[in-house]
N, CA, C and O atoms as a GROMACS GRO file, in nm:
protein
  368
    1MET      N    1   0.081  -0.120   0.000
    1MET     CA    2   0.000   0.000   0.000
    1MET      C    3   0.086   0.126   0.000
    1MET      O    4   0.048   0.226  -0.060
    2ASP      N    5   0.199   0.123   0.066
    2ASP     CA    6   0.284   0.242   0.069
    2ASP      C    7   0.331   0.281  -0.069
    2ASP      O    8   0.345   0.399  -0.100
    3LYS      N    9   0.357   0.181  -0.153
    3LYS     CA   10   0.401   0.209  -0.289
    3LYS      C   11   0.292   0.282  -0.367
    3LYS      O   12   0.322   0.376  -0.441
    4ASN      N   13   0.167   0.240  -0.352
    4ASN     CA   14   0.057   0.306  -0.421
    4ASN      C   15   0.040   0.450  -0.373
    4ASN      O   16   0.014   0.539  -0.454
    5ARG      N   17   0.053   0.472  -0.244
    5ARG     CA   18   0.044   0.610  -0.192
    5ARG      C   19   0.155   0.697  -0.248
    5ARG      O   20   0.133   0.813  -0.282
    6THR      N   21   0.273   0.640  -0.257
    6THR     CA   22   0.387   0.714  -0.312
    6THR      C   23   0.361   0.750  -0.458
    6THR      O   24   0.388   0.862  -0.501
    7ILE      N   25   0.310   0.654  -0.533
    7ILE     CA   26   0.279   0.679  -0.674
    7ILE      C   27   0.176   0.790  -0.686
    7ILE      O   28   0.192   0.882  -0.766
    8ARG      N   29   0.069   0.782  -0.606
    8ARG     CA   30  -0.034   0.886  -0.610
    8ARG      C   31   0.021   1.023  -0.573
    8ARG      O   32  -0.016   1.123  -0.634
    9TYR      N   33   0.109   1.026  -0.473
    9TYR     CA   34   0.169   1.152  -0.431
    9TYR      C   35   0.246   1.217  -0.547
    9TYR      O   36   0.229   1.335  -0.575
   10PHE      N   37   0.329   1.138  -0.613
   10PHE     CA   38   0.407   1.193  -0.722
   10PHE      C   39   0.320   1.229  -0.842
   10PHE      O   40   0.348   1.327  -0.912
   11TYR      N   41   0.215   1.151  -0.867
   11TYR     CA   42   0.120   1.187  -0.973
   11TYR      C   43   0.054   1.321  -0.942
   11TYR      O   44   0.041   1.406  -1.030
   12ARG      N   45   0.012   1.340  -0.819
   12ARG     CA   46  -0.053   1.466  -0.782
   12ARG      C   47   0.044   1.583  -0.794
   12ARG      O   48   0.006   1.690  -0.842
   13LYS      N   49   0.168   1.564  -0.751
   13LYS     CA   50   0.267   1.670  -0.766
   13LYS      C   51   0.291   1.701  -0.913
   13LYS      O   52   0.303   1.817  -0.952
   14TRP      N   53   0.296   1.597  -0.993
   14TRP     CA   54   0.314   1.616  -1.136
   14TRP      C   55   0.195   1.690  -1.195
   14TRP      O   56   0.212   1.778  -1.279
   15CYS      N   57   0.076   1.655  -1.150
   15CYS     CA   58  -0.046   1.719  -1.202
   15CYS      C   59  -0.049   1.868  -1.167
   15CYS      O   60  -0.105   1.948  -1.242
   16GLU      N   61   0.008   1.905  -1.054
   16GLU     CA   62   0.012   2.046  -1.017
   16GLU      C   63   0.089   2.128  -1.119
   16GLU      O   64   0.066   2.248  -1.133
   17LYS      N   65   0.180   2.065  -1.190
   17LYS     CA   66   0.260   2.133  -1.292
   17LYS      C   67   0.196   2.125  -1.430
   17LYS      O   68   0.256   2.168  -1.529
   18LEU      N   69   0.077   2.071  -1.438
   18LEU     CA   70   0.010   2.045  -1.564
   18LEU      C   71  -0.008   2.170  -1.650
   18LEU      O   72   0.001   2.163  -1.772
   19TYR      N   73  -0.032   2.281  -1.587
   19TYR     CA   74  -0.063   2.402  -1.661
   19TYR      C   75   0.047   2.444  -1.757
   19TYR      O   76   0.022   2.526  -1.845
   20ILE      N   77   0.167   2.392  -1.743
   20ILE     CA   78   0.275   2.430  -1.834
   20ILE      C   79   0.282   2.339  -1.956
   20ILE      O   80   0.364   2.362  -2.045
   21MET      N   81   0.198   2.237  -1.962
   21MET     CA   82   0.199   2.145  -2.076
   21MET      C   83   0.105   2.193  -2.185
   21MET      O   84   0.005   2.260  -2.158
   22ASP      N   85   0.138   2.158  -2.306
   22ASP     CA   86   0.047   2.191  -2.417
   22ASP      C   87  -0.056   2.079  -2.434
   22ASP      O   88  -0.045   1.972  -2.374
   23ILE      N   89  -0.155   2.105  -2.515
   23ILE     CA   90  -0.266   2.013  -2.534
   23ILE      C   91  -0.221   1.879  -2.590
   23ILE      O   92  -0.272   1.775  -2.549
   24ASP      N   93  -0.127   1.879  -2.681
   24ASP     CA   94  -0.078   1.754  -2.741
   24ASP      C   95  -0.012   1.665  -2.636
   24ASP      O   96  -0.031   1.544  -2.637
   25THR      N   97   0.065   1.724  -2.548
   25THR     CA   98   0.131   1.647  -2.442
   25THR      C   99   0.028   1.587  -2.347
   25THR      O  100   0.039   1.471  -2.309
   26ILE      N  101  -0.070   1.666  -2.310
   26ILE     CA  102  -0.175   1.617  -2.221
   26ILE      C  103  -0.251   1.502  -2.287
   26ILE      O  104  -0.279   1.401  -2.222
   27SER      N  105  -0.283   1.516  -2.414
   27SER     CA  106  -0.353   1.409  -2.486
   27SER      C  107  -0.268   1.282  -2.491
   27SER      O  108  -0.321   1.172  -2.474
   28LEU      N  109  -0.140   1.296  -2.513
   28LEU     CA  110  -0.051   1.181  -2.517
   28LEU      C  111  -0.048   1.111  -2.381
   28LEU      O  112  -0.053   0.988  -2.375
   29VAL      N  113  -0.041   1.186  -2.273
   29VAL     CA  114  -0.041   1.128  -2.139
   29VAL      C  115  -0.172   1.054  -2.114
   29VAL      O  116  -0.172   0.944  -2.059
   30GLN      N  117  -0.284   1.115  -2.153
   30GLN     CA  118  -0.413   1.050  -2.132
   30GLN      C  119  -0.424   0.920  -2.211
   30GLN      O  120  -0.479   0.822  -2.161
   31LYS      N  121  -0.374   0.919  -2.332
   31LYS     CA  122  -0.376   0.795  -2.412
   31LYS      C  123  -0.291   0.687  -2.348
   31LYS      O  124  -0.329   0.570  -2.344
   32LYS      N  125  -0.176   0.727  -2.296
   32LYS     CA  126  -0.086   0.632  -2.230
   32LYS      C  127  -0.153   0.573  -2.106
   32LYS      O  128  -0.142   0.453  -2.080
   33ILE      N  129  -0.221   0.657  -2.029
   33ILE     CA  130  -0.293   0.609  -1.911
   33ILE      C  131  -0.400   0.509  -1.952
   33ILE      O  132  -0.415   0.404  -1.890
   34LYS      N  133  -0.475   0.542  -2.057
   34LYS     CA  134  -0.582   0.454  -2.103
   34LYS      C  135  -0.526   0.318  -2.146
   34LYS      O  136  -0.584   0.214  -2.114
   35LEU      N  137  -0.415   0.318  -2.218
   35LEU     CA  138  -0.353   0.192  -2.261
   35LEU      C  139  -0.304   0.110  -2.141
   35LEU      O  140  -0.322  -0.011  -2.137
   36ASN      N  141  -0.243   0.178  -2.044
   36ASN     CA  142  -0.195   0.108  -1.925
   36ASN      C  143  -0.310   0.051  -1.844
   36ASN      O  144  -0.300  -0.059  -1.789
   37LEU      N  145  -0.421   0.126  -1.835
   37LEU     CA  146  -0.538   0.074  -1.765
   37LEU      C  147  -0.590  -0.052  -1.831
   37LEU      O  148  -0.623  -0.149  -1.763
   38GLN      N  149  -0.598  -0.051  -1.963
   38GLN     CA  150  -0.647  -0.170  -2.033
   38GLN      C  151  -0.554  -0.288  -2.013
   38GLN      O  152  -0.600  -0.401  -1.992
   39ARG      N  153  -0.424  -0.263  -2.018
   39ARG     CA  154  -0.326  -0.371  -1.997
   39ARG      C  155  -0.340  -0.429  -1.857
   39ARG      O  156  -0.337  -0.551  -1.839
   40LEU      N  157  -0.356  -0.342  -1.756
   40LEU     CA  158  -0.369  -0.390  -1.619
   40LEU      C  159  -0.500  -0.466  -1.597
   40LEU      O  160  -0.503  -0.566  -1.526
   41ARG      N  161  -0.607  -0.418  -1.659
   41ARG     CA  162  -0.735  -0.488  -1.646
   41ARG      C  163  -0.727  -0.627  -1.709
   41ARG      O  164  -0.775  -0.725  -1.652
   42ASP      N  165  -0.665  -0.636  -1.826
   42ASP     CA  166  -0.647  -0.766  -1.889
   42ASP      C  167  -0.562  -0.857  -1.800
   42ASP      O  168  -0.591  -0.976  -1.786
   43ASN      N  169  -0.459  -0.801  -1.742
   43ASN     CA  170  -0.373  -0.877  -1.652
   43ASN      C  171  -0.451  -0.926  -1.531
   43ASN      O  172  -0.433  -1.039  -1.487
   44ALA      N  173  -0.537  -0.840  -1.477
   44ALA     CA  174  -0.616  -0.880  -1.360
   44ALA      C  175  -0.712  -0.994  -1.395
   44ALA      O  176  -0.737  -1.081  -1.311
   45ILE      N  177  -0.763  -0.993  -1.515
   45ILE     CA  178  -0.859  -1.097  -1.556
   45ILE      C  179  -0.789  -1.227  -1.592
   45ILE      O  180  -0.833  -1.335  -1.552
   46TYR      N  181  -0.681  -1.218  -1.668
   46TYR     CA  182  -0.620  -1.339  -1.725
   46TYR      C  183  -0.487  -1.380  -1.664
   46TYR      O  184  -0.445  -1.495  -1.681
   47GLY      N  185  -0.419  -1.291  -1.593
   47GLY     CA  186  -0.282  -1.322  -1.554
   47GLY      C  187  -0.253  -1.328  -1.406
   47GLY      O  188  -0.137  -1.341  -1.367
   48VAL      N  189  -0.355  -1.317  -1.322
   48VAL     CA  190  -0.332  -1.314  -1.178
   48VAL      C  191  -0.368  -1.449  -1.118
   48VAL      O  192  -0.475  -1.504  -1.145
   49ASP      N  193  -0.277  -1.502  -1.036
   49ASP     CA  194  -0.303  -1.634  -0.979
   49ASP      C  195  -0.312  -1.634  -0.826
   49ASP      O  196  -0.342  -1.737  -0.767
   50THR      N  197  -0.287  -1.522  -0.762
   50THR     CA  198  -0.301  -1.514  -0.616
   50THR      C  199  -0.378  -1.387  -0.580
   50THR      O  200  -0.382  -1.291  -0.657
   51MET      N  201  -0.436  -1.388  -0.463
   51MET     CA  202  -0.510  -1.271  -0.414
   51MET      C  203  -0.417  -1.152  -0.393
   51MET      O  204  -0.457  -1.038  -0.415
   52GLU      N  205  -0.294  -1.178  -0.351
   52GLU     CA  206  -0.199  -1.069  -0.329
   52GLU      C  207  -0.168  -0.996  -0.460
   52GLU      O  208  -0.163  -0.873  -0.464
   53LYS      N  209  -0.148  -1.074  -0.565
   53LYS     CA  210  -0.123  -1.014  -0.696
   53LYS      C  211  -0.245  -0.937  -0.746
   53LYS      O  212  -0.232  -0.830  -0.805
   54LEU      N  213  -0.363  -0.993  -0.721
   54LEU     CA  214  -0.485  -0.925  -0.761
   54LEU      C  215  -0.500  -0.792  -0.688
   54LEU      O  216  -0.534  -0.691  -0.750
   55GLN      N  217  -0.474  -0.790  -0.559
   55GLN     CA  218  -0.483  -0.666  -0.483
   55GLN      C  219  -0.380  -0.563  -0.532
   55GLN      O  220  -0.410  -0.444  -0.540
   56TYR      N  221  -0.262  -0.611  -0.566
   56TYR     CA  222  -0.158  -0.520  -0.617
   56TYR      C  223  -0.202  -0.458  -0.750
   56TYR      O  224  -0.188  -0.337  -0.769
   57VAL      N  225  -0.254  -0.540  -0.841
   57VAL     CA  226  -0.300  -0.490  -0.971
   57VAL      C  227  -0.417  -0.394  -0.952
   57VAL      O  228  -0.424  -0.290  -1.018
   58ARG      N  229  -0.507  -0.427  -0.862
   58ARG     CA  230  -0.620  -0.338  -0.834
   58ARG      C  231  -0.571  -0.203  -0.782
   58ARG      O  232  -0.627  -0.099  -0.817
   59GLY      N  233  -0.468  -0.203  -0.700
   59GLY     CA  234  -0.409  -0.078  -0.651
   59GLY      C  235  -0.350   0.004  -0.764
   59GLY      O  236  -0.365   0.126  -0.768
   60GLN      N  237  -0.283  -0.062  -0.856
   60GLN     CA  238  -0.226   0.008  -0.971
   60GLN      C  239  -0.337   0.069  -1.057
   60GLN      O  240  -0.326   0.182  -1.103
   61ILE      N  241  -0.443  -0.008  -1.079
   61ILE     CA  242  -0.557   0.042  -1.158
   61ILE      C  243  -0.618   0.162  -1.090
   61ILE      O  244  -0.646   0.263  -1.154
   62ARG      N  245  -0.638   0.153  -0.960
   62ARG     CA  246  -0.698   0.265  -0.886
   62ARG      C  247  -0.610   0.390  -0.894
   62ARG      O  248  -0.661   0.501  -0.908
   63SER      N  249  -0.480   0.372  -0.885
   63SER     CA  250  -0.389   0.486  -0.894
   63SER      C  251  -0.398   0.555  -1.030
   63SER      O  252  -0.401   0.677  -1.038
   64LEU      N  253  -0.402   0.475  -1.136
   64LEU     CA  254  -0.414   0.533  -1.270
   64LEU      C  255  -0.550   0.599  -1.291
   64LEU      O  256  -0.559   0.703  -1.357
   65GLU      N  257  -0.656   0.539  -1.235
   65GLU     CA  258  -0.787   0.603  -1.245
   65GLU      C  259  -0.790   0.736  -1.169
   65GLU      O  260  -0.851   0.832  -1.214
   66ASP      N  261  -0.723   0.739  -1.054
   66ASP     CA  262  -0.713   0.865  -0.979
   66ASP      C  263  -0.637   0.970  -1.059
   66ASP      O  264  -0.677   1.086  -1.064
   67LEU      N  265  -0.529   0.928  -1.121
   67LEU     CA  266  -0.452   1.020  -1.205
   67LEU      C  267  -0.536   1.070  -1.321
   67LEU      O  268  -0.534   1.189  -1.352
   68GLN      N  269  -0.610   0.981  -1.384
   68GLN     CA  270  -0.696   1.018  -1.496
   68GLN      C  271  -0.800   1.121  -1.451
   68GLN      O  272  -0.825   1.219  -1.522
   69GLN      N  273  -0.859   1.101  -1.335
   69GLN     CA  274  -0.958   1.196  -1.283
   69GLN      C  275  -0.892   1.328  -1.247
   69GLN      O  276  -0.948   1.435  -1.273
   70ASP      N  277  -0.773   1.323  -1.188
   70ASP     CA  278  -0.701   1.447  -1.154
   70ASP      C  279  -0.671   1.528  -1.279
   70ASP      O  280  -0.685   1.650  -1.279
   71LEU      N  281  -0.629   1.461  -1.385
   71LEU     CA  282  -0.601   1.531  -1.510
   71LEU      C  283  -0.728   1.599  -1.563
   71LEU      O  284  -0.726   1.714  -1.605
   72LYS      N  285  -0.838   1.525  -1.559
   72LYS     CA  286  -0.963   1.582  -1.607
   72LYS      C  287  -1.003   1.702  -1.522
   72LYS      O  288  -1.045   1.804  -1.575
   73ASP      N  289  -0.991   1.690  -1.390
   73ASP     CA  290  -1.026   1.801  -1.301
   73ASP      C  291  -0.938   1.922  -1.324
   73ASP      O  292  -0.987   2.035  -1.328
   74LEU      N  293  -0.809   1.899  -1.341
   74LEU     CA  294  -0.717   2.011  -1.365
   74LEU      C  295  -0.745   2.077  -1.499
   74LEU      O  296  -0.736   2.200  -1.510
   75LEU      N  297  -0.779   1.998  -1.599
   75LEU     CA  298  -0.811   2.055  -1.729
   75LEU      C  299  -0.939   2.138  -1.722
   75LEU      O  300  -0.953   2.238  -1.792
   76THR      N  301  -1.030   2.095  -1.638
   76THR     CA  302  -1.155   2.169  -1.622
   76THR      C  303  -1.130   2.301  -1.551
   76THR      O  304  -1.190   2.403  -1.587
   77THR      N  305  -1.042   2.301  -1.451
   77THR     CA  306  -1.015   2.425  -1.379
   77THR      C  307  -0.927   2.520  -1.460
   77THR      O  308  -0.937   2.642  -1.446
   78THR      N  309  -0.840   2.463  -1.544
   78THR     CA  310  -0.767   2.550  -1.636
   78THR      C  311  -0.861   2.578  -1.751
   78THR      O  312  -0.978   2.540  -1.742
   79GLU      N  313  -0.821   2.638  -1.852
   79GLU     CA  314  -0.915   2.682  -1.954
   79GLU      C  315  -0.912   2.598  -2.080
   79GLU      O  316  -0.936   2.650  -2.189
   80TYR      N  317  -0.883   2.469  -2.066
   80TYR     CA  318  -0.888   2.380  -2.180
   80TYR      C  319  -1.030   2.327  -2.193
   80TYR      O  320  -1.080   2.261  -2.101
   81GLU      N  321  -1.094   2.355  -2.302
   81GLU     CA  322  -1.231   2.308  -2.322
   81GLU      C  323  -1.240   2.224  -2.449
   81GLU      O  324  -1.346   2.220  -2.512
   82ASP      N  325  -1.134   2.159  -2.484
   82ASP     CA  326  -1.129   2.080  -2.606
   82ASP      C  327  -1.166   1.935  -2.574
   82ASP      O  328  -1.107   1.877  -2.483
   83GLU      N  329  -1.261   1.876  -2.646
   83GLU     CA  330  -1.303   1.738  -2.621
   83GLU      C  331  -1.186   1.641  -2.641
   83GLU      O  332  -1.180   1.538  -2.574
   84GLN      N  333  -1.096   1.673  -2.731
   84GLN     CA  334  -0.981   1.586  -2.756
   84GLN      C  335  -0.898   1.572  -2.629
   84GLN      O  336  -0.842   1.465  -2.604
   85VAL      N  337  -0.889   1.676  -2.549
   85VAL     CA  338  -0.808   1.672  -2.429
   85VAL      C  339  -0.884   1.606  -2.316
   85VAL      O  340  -0.827   1.523  -2.244
   86HIS      N  341  -1.010   1.640  -2.297
   86HIS     CA  342  -1.085   1.586  -2.184
   86HIS      C  343  -1.104   1.436  -2.196
   86HIS      O  344  -1.082   1.363  -2.100
   87GLY      N  345  -1.144   1.388  -2.310
   87GLY     CA  346  -1.161   1.244  -2.331
   87GLY      C  347  -1.260   1.183  -2.235
   87GLY      O  348  -1.335   1.254  -2.168
   88ASP      N  349  -1.260   1.050  -2.229
   88ASP     CA  350  -1.348   0.978  -2.139
   88ASP      C  351  -1.272   0.940  -2.014
   88ASP      O  352  -1.159   0.894  -2.020
   89THR      N  353  -1.336   0.960  -1.900
   89THR     CA  354  -1.280   0.916  -1.773
   89THR      C  355  -1.364   0.802  -1.723
   89THR      O  356  -1.485   0.815  -1.707
   90GLU      N  357  -1.299   0.689  -1.697
   90GLU     CA  358  -1.372   0.573  -1.651
   90GLU      C  359  -1.375   0.573  -1.498
   90GLU      O  360  -1.277   0.609  -1.433
   91THR      N  361  -1.486   0.534  -1.445
   91THR     CA  362  -1.499   0.524  -1.300
   91THR      C  363  -1.550   0.386  -1.264
   91THR      O  364  -1.590   0.308  -1.351
   92ASP      N  365  -1.549   0.356  -1.135
   92ASP     CA  366  -1.596   0.224  -1.088
   92ASP      C  367  -1.742   0.207  -1.113
   92ASP      O  368  -1.798   0.102  -1.080
   0.00000   0.00000   0.00000
């Protein structure tokens, strides 16, 4: 759990600096997050053989979903109103 908290902390710190990124960079990051989420979900379904591994993968998924939501929230508070940037945010 400490590793997930650390990841979230650094993601949040990184997100605070978001305003200096251009729209293309933000879109690229969002696409990368989406791909990683899909990879982790597939891994959780097909590649996990113990409960500990499942909990670890679930933590990684939750961290990426939190990051995805933080990006969307920051984009909303800044003045980006482009659908290409906002994209879809998946929730539980």
